[in-house]
C-alpha positions as CSV (number, residue, x, y, z in Angstrom):
1,M,112.8,68.1,81.9
2,N,115.8,67.0,84.5
3,D,113.8,66.1,87.8
4,K,116.2,67.2,90.4
5,A,116.8,70.6,88.5
6,M,113.2,71.0,88.9
7,E,113.4,70.1,92.8
8,Q,116.5,72.4,93.5
9,L,114.7,75.4,91.8
10,D,111.3,75.0,93.5
11,Y,109.0,74.6,90.2
12,H,106.7,71.8,92.4
13,R,106.2,74.6,94.9
14,I,105.6,76.9,92.0
15,L,102.9,74.8,90.5
16,N,101.7,74.0,94.1
17,N,101.0,78.1,94.6
18,V,99.1,77.8,90.9
19,A,97.1,74.9,91.6
20,D,96.1,76.7,95.0
21,K,94.4,79.0,92.8
22,A,92.1,76.1,91.0
23,I,88.3,75.6,92.0
24,T,88.2,71.8,90.9
25,E,90.5,68.9,92.2
26,R,90.7,67.9,87.9
27,A,92.1,71.5,87.2
28,K,94.5,71.1,90.2
29,A,96.0,67.7,89.1
30,K,96.4,69.1,85.7
31,I,98.8,71.9,87.1
32,M,100.4,69.9,89.2
33,A,101.2,67.4,85.9
34,S,102.6,70.4,84.1
35,R,105.9,70.4,82.6
36,P,108.0,73.0,80.9
37,L,107.6,72.5,77.0
38,T,110.0,73.0,74.0
39,N,107.4,73.8,71.5
40,K,107.9,77.7,70.6
41,K,104.4,78.0,69.3
42,R,102.4,76.1,71.5
43,I,104.1,78.3,74.7
44,E,103.5,81.2,72.7
45,H,99.9,80.1,72.3
46,L,99.6,79.4,75.9
47,L,100.8,83.0,77.1
48,E,98.5,84.5,74.8
49,E,95.9,82.6,76.7
50,I,96.8,83.4,79.9
51,Q,97.5,87.2,79.0
52,E,93.8,87.2,77.8
53,A,92.5,85.3,80.8
54,V,94.0,88.5,83.1
55,Q,92.4,91.3,81.2
56,I,89.0,89.1,82.0
57,L,90.0,89.3,85.4
58,K,91.0,92.4,85.5
59,I,87.4,93.3,84.3
60,S,85.9,90.8,86.7
61,S,87.3,88.6,89.0
62,S,83.9,86.6,89.5
63,V,84.4,84.2,87.2
64,P,81.3,81.4,87.1
65,I,83.4,78.4,87.4
66,H,81.5,75.3,88.9
67,S,83.2,72.3,90.8
68,L,83.2,69.4,88.6
69,D,84.6,66.8,90.7
70,E,80.8,65.1,90.6
71,M,79.7,65.7,87.1
72,S,82.2,63.1,85.8
73,G,81.1,60.5,88.2
74,Y,77.6,61.4,87.4
75,L,78.0,60.4,84.0
76,E,79.6,57.1,84.7
77,Q,76.7,56.4,86.9
78,I,74.2,57.0,84.2
79,N,76.2,55.0,81.7
80,K,75.5,52.1,84.4
81,G,71.8,52.1,84.2
82,L,71.1,53.7,87.6
83,F,69.2,56.8,87.9
84,L,70.4,60.0,89.6
85,R,69.0,60.9,93.7
86,P,67.3,64.2,93.5
87,D,70.1,65.6,95.7
88,Q,72.6,65.0,92.4
89,L,70.1,66.4,90.3
90,T,70.6,69.5,92.6
91,V,74.2,69.3,91.4
92,V,73.6,68.8,88.0
93,L,71.5,71.7,88.1
94,S,73.6,73.8,89.5
95,F,76.0,72.8,87.0
96,L,74.0,74.0,84.2
97,D,73.4,77.2,85.8
98,H,76.6,78.1,85.7
99,C,77.2,76.8,82.2
100,R,74.8,79.3,81.2
101,K,76.1,82.2,83.4
102,L,79.4,81.3,81.9
103,K,78.3,81.4,78.4
104,R,76.5,84.7,79.1
105,F,80.2,86.0,81.3
106,M,82.0,85.4,78.1
107,Q,79.9,86.8,75.6
108,D,81.0,90.7,76.0
109,K,84.7,89.2,76.3
110,E,85.2,88.7,73.0
111,F,87.0,91.9,71.8
112,T,89.4,91.5,75.2
113,A,89.9,88.0,74.8
114,P,89.4,86.7,71.3
115,L,91.5,83.0,71.6
116,I,89.9,81.8,75.0
117,T,86.3,83.1,74.3
118,T,86.1,80.2,71.8
119,Y,85.4,77.6,74.7
120,A,82.2,79.2,75.7
121,W,81.2,78.9,72.1
122,S,81.6,75.4,72.2
123,I,79.2,74.8,75.4
124,D,76.0,73.7,73.7
125,D,72.7,75.3,74.7
126,L,71.5,73.1,77.7
127,G,68.4,75.6,78.7
128,E,65.6,73.1,78.1
129,L,67.5,70.1,80.3
130,E,68.0,72.9,83.0
131,Q,64.6,74.2,82.8
132,E,63.0,70.8,83.3
133,I,65.0,69.8,86.2
134,A,64.4,73.1,87.7
135,R,60.7,72.6,87.1
136,C,60.4,69.3,89.1
137,L,63.1,69.7,91.8
138,K,62.0,71.9,94.8
139,H,64.2,72.2,97.8
140,G,66.4,69.3,97.0
141,Q,63.4,67.0,96.1
142,I,60.8,65.9,93.4
143,D,58.0,68.4,93.4
144,D,54.8,67.5,93.9
145,H,53.3,69.3,90.3
146,A,56.6,67.3,88.8
147,T,53.9,65.3,87.2
148,A,50.0,65.0,87.4
149,D,49.8,61.6,88.2
150,L,52.4,62.0,91.3
151,A,50.6,64.9,92.1
152,G,47.0,63.1,92.7
153,V,49.0,60.2,95.0
154,R,50.4,62.9,97.0
155,K,47.1,64.6,97.7
156,Q,45.7,61.3,98.7
157,L,48.5,60.4,100.8
158,R,48.2,63.7,102.8
159,Q,44.6,63.3,103.3
160,A,44.5,59.1,104.6
161,K,47.7,60.6,106.9
162,E,45.5,63.1,108.5
163,D,42.4,60.5,109.0
164,L,45.1,58.2,110.2
165,K,46.3,60.6,113.1
166,A,42.8,61.8,113.6
167,R,41.8,58.1,114.5
168,A,44.9,57.7,116.6
169,E,44.4,60.6,118.6
170,K,41.0,59.5,119.4
171,L,42.0,56.2,120.6
172,A,44.5,57.9,122.8
173,G,41.8,60.1,124.6
174,S,39.1,57.1,124.7
175,K,38.5,55.5,128.1
176,K,38.8,51.9,126.6
177,Y,42.7,52.0,127.1
178,Q,43.2,54.7,129.5
179,T,44.1,52.0,132.2
180,Y,46.5,50.5,130.1
181,L,48.7,53.8,129.1
182,Q,52.1,54.8,130.2
183,E,51.1,57.8,129.0
184,K,48.2,59.4,127.4
185,M,49.2,60.1,124.1
186,M,49.7,58.9,120.8
187,I,53.2,58.2,119.9
188,E,54.7,57.7,116.3
189,K,56.6,55.2,116.2
190,N,58.8,53.7,112.4
191,G,55.6,55.4,110.8
192,H,53.2,53.6,112.6
193,Y,50.7,55.5,115.2
194,T,51.0,53.7,118.1
195,L,49.8,53.4,121.9
196,P,52.6,53.2,124.6
197,I,50.9,50.1,126.7
198,K,52.2,48.9,129.9
199,R,53.9,45.7,129.8
200,E,51.8,43.7,132.2
201,Y,48.7,44.9,129.5
202,R,50.3,43.8,126.8
203,S,47.3,40.7,126.0
204,K,44.7,43.5,126.8
205,V,45.5,45.3,123.6
206,N,44.4,44.4,120.2
207,G,47.1,44.9,117.7
208,A,50.8,44.7,116.3
209,V,53.5,45.4,118.5
210,I,55.8,48.1,116.7
211,D,58.5,48.8,119.2
212,T,59.7,48.3,122.9
213,S,61.2,51.0,125.5
214,A,64.9,50.4,126.5
215,S,63.7,49.6,130.2
216,G,61.1,47.2,128.5
217,A,58.7,48.8,130.8
218,T,56.8,50.1,127.8
219,V,55.0,48.4,124.8
220,F,54.4,50.4,121.6
221,I,51.1,48.7,120.2
222,E,49.6,49.7,117.1
223,P,45.8,49.3,117.9
224,S,44.3,47.1,115.4
225,E,41.4,49.6,115.0
226,L,44.1,51.6,112.9
227,G,45.4,48.6,110.4
228,T,42.8,49.9,107.6
229,I,43.7,53.2,107.4
230,Q,47.2,52.1,107.9
231,E,47.3,49.7,105.1
232,L,45.9,52.6,102.9
233,V,48.5,55.1,104.0
234,D,51.5,52.0,103.2
235,G,49.8,51.5,99.6
236,L,49.9,55.2,98.8
237,Q,53.0,55.8,99.8
238,I,54.3,52.7,97.6
239,A,52.4,54.6,94.7
240,E,54.2,58.0,95.4
241,D,58.1,56.1,95.2
242,H,56.8,54.5,92.0
243,E,55.8,58.2,90.6
244,V,59.2,59.6,92.1
245,Q,61.2,56.8,90.5
246,Q,59.6,57.5,87.2
247,V,60.5,61.3,87.4
248,L,64.1,60.1,88.0
249,Y,64.3,58.0,85.2
250,T,62.9,60.5,83.1
251,L,65.6,63.1,84.1
252,T,68.2,60.7,84.3
253,G,67.4,59.8,80.8
254,M,67.1,63.3,79.9
255,I,70.8,64.0,80.9
256,M,72.1,60.9,79.0
257,E,70.5,62.3,76.1
258,K,72.7,65.3,76.3
259,E,75.8,63.7,77.4
260,Q,78.0,64.4,74.8
261,G,77.1,68.5,75.1
262,I,77.6,68.3,78.8
263,Q,81.0,66.3,78.6
264,I,82.2,69.3,76.2
265,A,80.9,71.6,78.9
266,I,82.6,70.1,81.6
267,D,85.7,70.2,79.3
268,A,85.4,74.2,78.8
269,M,85.1,74.3,82.4
270,H,88.4,72.4,83.4
271,Q,90.2,74.6,80.6
272,Y,89.1,78.0,82.0
273,D,89.8,76.8,85.8
274,V,92.9,76.2,84.6
275,L,93.6,79.2,82.6
276,F,92.3,81.6,85.6
277,A,94.3,79.7,88.2
278,K,97.3,80.6,86.4
279,A,96.0,83.8,85.8
280,K,95.6,84.6,89.4
281,Y,99.0,83.6,90.3
282,G,100.3,85.6,87.8
283,L,98.4,89.0,88.9
284,E,99.7,87.8,92.8
285,L,103.1,87.9,91.6
286,D,102.7,91.3,90.0
287,G,104.3,89.3,87.1
288,T,104.3,89.9,83.4
289,I,104.1,87.4,80.2
290,P,107.5,86.6,78.9
291,Q,108.7,86.4,75.5
292,V,110.1,83.3,74.4
293,N,112.8,82.6,71.6
294,E,115.4,80.1,70.3
295,E,118.3,82.2,69.7
296,Y,120.0,81.5,73.2
297,R,118.9,84.9,74.7
298,I,118.4,85.5,78.2
299,D,117.0,89.2,79.5
300,L,115.3,89.5,82.4
301,R,114.3,93.0,83.6
302,E,114.0,93.3,87.4
303,A,113.1,89.5,88.1
304,R,112.5,88.3,91.2
305,H,112.4,84.9,92.5
306,P,109.1,84.1,93.2
307,M,109.3,82.8,96.3
308,L,111.5,85.3,97.8
309,G,108.3,88.1,97.6
310,S,108.3,91.5,97.1
311,G,111.5,91.9,99.1
312,A,113.9,90.7,96.7
313,V,116.1,92.6,95.1
314,P,115.7,93.1,91.3
315,L,117.5,91.1,89.2
316,T,118.5,92.5,85.5
317,I,120.8,90.2,83.6
318,Q,121.3,90.3,79.9
319,L,122.9,87.4,77.6
320,D,122.8,87.6,73.7
321,G,123.7,84.2,71.4
322,N,127.3,85.4,71.6
323,D,127.9,85.5,75.6
324,R,126.9,81.8,76.5
325,G,128.9,81.3,79.5
326,L,128.4,83.9,82.7
327,V,131.0,83.9,85.7
328,I,129.3,85.3,88.9
329,T,131.9,86.6,91.3
330,G,131.1,88.2,95.1
331,P,131.0,87.8,98.6
332,N,129.2,85.0,100.4
333,T,125.7,85.8,101.0
334,G,125.9,88.4,98.0
335,G,123.1,86.6,96.5
336,K,124.9,84.5,93.5
337,T,123.1,81.3,94.3
338,V,119.4,83.4,94.4
339,T,120.7,84.7,90.9
340,L,121.6,81.1,89.3
341,K,118.0,80.1,90.8
342,T,116.2,83.0,89.3
343,V,117.1,82.4,85.7
344,G,116.8,78.7,86.4
345,L,112.9,79.1,87.8
346,L,111.8,81.6,85.5
347,S,113.1,79.9,82.8
348,M,111.1,76.8,83.7
349,M,108.2,78.8,84.3
350,A,107.9,80.5,81.4
351,A,108.4,77.3,79.3
352,T,105.4,75.8,81.3
353,G,103.2,78.6,79.8
354,L,103.3,80.9,83.1
355,M,103.7,84.7,84.0
356,I,107.0,85.5,85.6
357,P,107.7,88.4,88.2
358,A,109.7,90.5,85.8
359,K,109.6,94.2,83.8
360,E,107.6,93.9,80.6
361,G,109.7,93.1,77.5
362,S,111.7,90.2,79.6
363,N,112.9,87.3,76.8
364,L,114.0,83.8,77.8
365,H,115.5,81.1,75.4
366,L,113.5,77.6,75.3
367,F,116.0,75.3,76.9
368,H,115.1,71.8,76.0
369,H,117.0,70.6,79.5
370,I,118.3,72.4,82.4
371,F,120.9,71.2,85.0
372,V,121.8,72.1,88.3
373,D,124.7,71.3,90.9
374,M,124.8,73.3,94.2
375,G,124.3,72.6,97.5
376,D,125.8,70.0,99.5
377,G,124.0,66.8,97.9
378,Q,125.6,64.4,100.0
379,S,124.7,60.8,99.8
380,I,124.8,58.8,102.9
381,D,123.4,55.5,101.2
382,E,126.7,55.4,99.1
383,N,128.7,57.0,101.7
384,L,130.1,59.7,99.0
385,S,131.5,62.8,100.6
386,T,130.0,66.1,99.5
387,F,132.5,66.9,96.5
388,S,132.4,63.1,95.3
389,S,129.0,63.6,95.5
390,R,128.7,66.8,93.6
391,L,131.4,65.8,91.0
392,K,129.1,62.2,90.1
393,N,126.5,65.0,89.5
394,I,128.7,66.7,87.0
395,I,129.9,63.8,85.4
396,G,126.0,63.0,84.5
397,I,125.7,66.9,83.7
398,L,128.5,66.6,81.3
399,E,127.2,63.8,79.4
400,E,123.7,64.7,78.7
401,T,124.4,68.3,78.1
402,N,124.3,69.7,74.2
403,E,123.2,72.9,72.6
404,H,119.9,73.0,74.0
405,T,121.0,72.9,77.6
406,L,121.3,75.6,80.3
407,V,123.6,74.6,83.0
408,L,123.8,76.4,86.6
409,L,126.8,75.6,88.8
410,D,127.5,77.0,92.3
411,E,131.0,77.5,93.4
412,L,131.9,74.7,91.2
413,G,135.0,72.7,92.2
414,S,134.3,73.5,96.2
415,G,135.0,71.1,99.1
416,T,138.8,70.0,97.7
417,D,142.3,71.4,97.2
418,P,141.6,74.6,95.9
419,N,144.4,74.3,93.3
420,E,143.1,71.0,91.9
421,G,139.4,72.3,92.6
422,M,140.0,75.5,90.6
423,N,141.8,73.6,87.5
424,L,139.1,70.9,87.3
425,A,136.6,73.8,87.7
426,Q,138.0,75.3,84.3
427,V,137.8,72.5,82.5
428,I,134.7,71.8,83.5
429,M,133.2,74.9,81.9
430,E,135.1,74.7,79.0
431,H,134.1,71.5,77.9
432,L,130.6,72.7,78.6
433,Y,130.7,75.4,76.8
434,E,132.4,73.5,74.0
435,K,129.7,71.3,73.6
436,G,127.0,74.3,73.4
437,A,125.7,74.7,76.7
438,T,124.5,78.4,78.0
439,L,126.2,78.5,81.3
440,L,126.0,80.2,84.6
441,A,128.3,79.7,87.1
442,T,129.4,81.3,90.5
443,T,133.1,81.2,92.1
444,H,135.6,82.5,94.3
445,Y,138.5,81.1,92.0
446,S,140.5,84.1,90.7
447,E,141.4,82.1,87.7
448,L,138.0,81.4,86.8
449,K,137.3,85.3,86.8
450,R,139.8,85.4,84.4
451,L,138.6,83.0,82.1
452,A,135.9,85.6,81.0
453,D,138.4,87.9,80.0
454,A,140.7,85.1,78.0
455,R,138.0,83.3,76.2
456,D,135.4,84.6,73.7
457,G,131.6,83.8,74.7
458,F,132.7,84.1,78.5
459,I,131.2,87.0,80.6
460,N,132.1,88.2,84.0
461,G,129.7,89.3,86.5
462,S,129.8,90.1,90.1
463,M,127.6,91.0,92.8
464,E,127.3,94.7,93.9
465,F,129.2,95.1,97.8
466,D,128.6,98.3,99.7
467,L,131.9,99.0,101.7
468,E,130.4,101.7,103.6
469,T,127.7,99.8,104.9
470,L,129.9,96.2,104.8
471,K,126.7,94.5,103.2
472,P,125.8,93.5,99.7
473,T,123.5,95.0,98.0
474,Y,122.5,91.6,95.8
475,K,122.8,93.3,92.6
476,L,124.4,92.1,89.7
477,L,126.7,93.8,87.5
478,L,127.6,92.4,84.4
479,G,131.1,93.2,82.6
480,E,133.1,93.2,86.6
481,T,134.9,91.1,88.4
482,G,133.8,90.8,92.0
483,R,136.1,89.9,95.1
484,S,135.3,88.6,98.2
485,Q,135.9,92.0,99.5
486,A,137.5,90.4,103.0
487,F,140.8,92.7,102.3
488,E,138.9,96.4,102.1
489,I,136.5,95.1,105.1
490,A,139.7,94.7,107.1
491,L,140.9,97.6,106.6
492,K,137.8,99.2,106.8
493,L,137.6,97.6,110.5
494,G,140.8,99.0,111.6
495,M,143.5,96.1,110.8
496,H,147.2,97.7,110.3
497,P,147.9,98.5,106.5
498,E,150.8,96.8,106.2
499,L,149.0,93.4,107.2
500,V,146.5,93.9,104.8
501,Q,149.5,94.9,101.7
502,R,151.4,91.7,103.0
503,A,148.0,89.4,102.4
504,N,147.0,91.1,98.9
505,Q,150.6,91.0,97.9
506,S,150.5,87.2,98.5
507,T,146.9,86.7,96.9
508,Y,147.2,88.8,94.2
509,N,150.8,89.7,93.4
510,K,150.0,93.4,93.6
511,T,149.4,96.5,96.1
512,L,146.6,98.3,97.1
513,H,148.3,101.5,96.1
514,H,145.5,104.4,96.7
515,T,143.4,102.5,99.4
516,I,146.8,101.3,101.2
517,D,148.7,104.5,101.4
518,T,145.6,106.4,102.5
519,K,144.7,104.1,105.3
520,Q,148.4,104.1,106.2
521,K,148.7,107.7,106.6
522,S,145.3,107.5,108.2
523,Y,146.7,104.9,110.7
524,E,149.6,106.8,111.5
525,K,148.0,110.0,112.1
526,Q,145.6,108.1,114.3
527,M,148.8,106.5,116.6
528,I,149.9,110.1,117.0
529,I,146.3,111.6,118.4
530,N,146.1,108.4,120.3
531,K,149.3,109.3,122.2
532,Y,149.2,113.7,122.2
533,A,146.6,115.2,120.8
534,R,143.2,113.7,122.4
535,K,143.5,114.6,125.8
536,K,141.9,117.6,127.8
537,P,140.6,118.4,131.2
538,L,137.1,117.7,132.4
539,N,137.3,118.0,135.9
540,K,140.1,119.9,137.7
541,K,138.7,118.7,140.8
542,R,139.9,115.7,140.4
543,D,143.8,115.9,140.9
544,Q,144.1,117.9,137.6
545,E,143.4,114.6,136.2
546,A,143.2,114.3,132.1
547,V,140.4,112.3,130.6
548,V,140.7,111.0,127.4
549,S,138.2,112.5,124.8
550,Y,136.5,110.1,122.4
551,D,133.7,111.0,119.9
552,Q,130.5,109.2,119.5
553,G,131.2,106.0,117.0
554,D,135.2,105.8,118.0
555,T,136.3,102.2,117.6
556,V,137.8,101.5,120.9
557,L,140.2,99.0,122.6
558,L,138.9,97.8,125.9
559,S,141.5,96.2,128.4
560,P,142.5,94.3,129.7
561,T,139.9,92.0,127.6
562,N,141.6,93.4,124.5
563,E,137.5,93.7,123.1
564,L,136.7,95.8,120.5
565,G,133.9,98.3,121.3
566,I,132.0,101.8,119.9
567,V,131.7,105.1,121.9
568,Y,128.0,105.7,122.3
569,K,128.3,108.6,125.1
570,G,130.4,110.4,127.3
571,P,132.5,111.5,129.2
572,D,130.5,111.7,132.7
573,E,131.9,113.4,135.9
574,S,134.2,110.5,136.5
575,G,135.3,110.4,133.2
576,N,133.0,107.0,132.6
577,Y,132.2,106.4,128.8
578,I,129.1,104.4,127.6
579,V,130.7,101.5,125.3
580,Q,128.4,99.3,123.3
581,V,130.3,96.1,122.9
582,K,129.1,93.0,120.9
583,G,125.3,94.6,121.1
584,E,125.6,95.6,124.7
585,K,126.4,99.0,126.3
586,K,128.9,98.8,129.1
587,T,130.0,101.5,131.2
588,V,133.8,101.9,130.9
589,N,136.4,104.4,132.5
590,H,138.6,106.4,130.3
591,K,141.6,104.8,131.4
592,R,140.7,101.3,130.4
593,L,140.2,102.5,126.5
594,T,142.1,103.0,123.9
595,L,141.5,104.7,120.3
596,H,141.7,102.0,118.1
597,V,139.9,103.8,114.6
598,S,138.2,107.0,114.6
599,A,134.4,107.8,113.6
600,S,135.3,109.7,111.1
601,E,137.7,107.4,109.4
602,L,135.1,105.2,109.3
603,Y,131.7,106.8,108.4
604,P,130.9,109.9,106.8
605,E,129.8,113.5,108.5
606,D,126.4,112.7,108.2
607,Y,126.1,109.1,109.6
608,D,122.8,108.5,111.4
609,F,124.4,106.4,114.4
610,D,121.0,105.4,115.5
611,I,121.5,102.4,113.1
612,I,124.2,101.1,115.3
613,F,123.1,101.9,119.0
614,K,119.1,102.0,118.6
615,S,116.7,99.0,117.9
616,K,115.0,98.7,114.8
617,E,111.3,99.4,116.5
618,Y,112.8,102.8,118.3
619,R,114.2,103.8,114.1
620,K,111.2,103.1,112.8
621,K,109.3,105.4,115.4
622,K,111.2,108.0,115.2
623,H,110.9,107.9,111.4
624,Q,107.1,108.2,111.4
625,M,107.5,111.0,114.1
626,G,109.8,112.7,111.6
627,R,107.6,112.9,109.0
628,K,104.3,113.8,111.1
629,H,102.8,113.2,114.1
630,V,101.4,110.0,114.8
631,E,98.4,109.4,116.7
632,G,99.3,106.7,119.9
633,I,102.8,106.4,119.1
634,M,105.4,107.5,122.0
635,I,109.4,107.5,121.8
636,D,110.7,106.5,125.1
637,E,114.9,107.0,124.7
638,E,116.8,104.2,124.6
639,E,120.2,103.9,126.5
């Protein structure tokens, strides 16, 4: 699979999100190393495993997976002839405990997940090893009763230490040393009981110097009277260390005997970690298990780009094996590029054995190669222009494309002379199709839109645009040819119909008959109304001056700046209106206003003008209060 395509389609970001759901570093690394596969049976097997893992998570989300990173290192340590320390044995004990719990957890899931339950069956019974380690460990240390000899040695050692302490405290309180003491107490230093002797009396006390204070004023001396008992304690500690090492060697040997079974358990635990990480991510996406085919069918039902979250507009697209070329048209920012990325990314995810954010029944062809050409891609190092850089990429795609290829082209031919770019784009698309590729391309070129009508195997699609709201809906309409909607938008905003007619005639060599006629009559009517019919006296005291009457939503022209504004409210007693200009509300006298387009021509009768004049927060509060009383919410009327 093409590395550049994986990068442009955010494939690695998806893998990273899946890896975040794994517990072990080994599982995270395996997920990040995943790549789309081409073997249909292998992919279907992976998807079936994920389906079973999802069913298990719906029953219980608490799967006993243990961190495996230390276990592999411990087995290597054992094979080098080194025994495991008590803290390491504690980790091994925890792992064995998780193995037992995992087997028990999966026992009653056989009916729900017969396929992945077999991994748990492969884990040997390691209960005897677990019990022995548990018996020998207590609070992370070797227990006194791990062996009878260790218990005896530790009993003697405790008694000897008590005798040593009692003898030391007696010496500290005796008159013999009171004159020499810095403090009248025995102090333990490095496992020895010492007397804190003033430096000048060092020679007065018979014994071994164990330590000296930082200032040098105090010398810590172990009195010779304690020497015999201290030697006994030292000897017993050596004996204790020897017994502990024997226990550690014994337990390490038992683990070594079970190395193969432990390694199988590690592998099974790892497999479950990968499976449940994929299942958790799929559930987070509200995803489904896709079907895969080798008949060049693409059937995505209400699919969403996984990086856009729940706010993404669902995409439904169906291409059979006969239609392998889709030409998508529509306005800028209408969702054409997202459509390409969604198809490409979800194809990669399905081939990797991942759930996809789409409805049940979605079906994707298993492409061996996915090539992408979109965006700038300008190379500073090679000093290539945007067009040259993209053309170089296209040449590589033309060379490598075959019948197992999905090609995604965004605004093919842009960045150069429109006529030359259009013809070059058409030749490229036809050649890719002839080589057997499945092709999805976006374009503004009208000639490419007609390609789908003229050639078998190509189909048109357009991104829907709502002319009432002047906003894209981001919905793909198959079988329809879209346009940039520039002329319709111009009419909607009040451009003179004759100007729009001339532009449309130059572009398409035809007229917008019904639309233009309607707008022309409306425009002429507006001129008459603006000149004669829209005046009425509002304040007879002001020299009988007539104030022009405007309705809320009327588009008006402000003089002398020639700015366009929308009437919000008015007039007041002085003939002033509040007009919204570029999002800002201004007070303007009627004499400075000229009707541009009436509200009745632009908006339906029941149009909610709060959309234009009120903030999003105000509309949200108003909507909440309209449904029911909400405690703590107050609406301040916005001007």
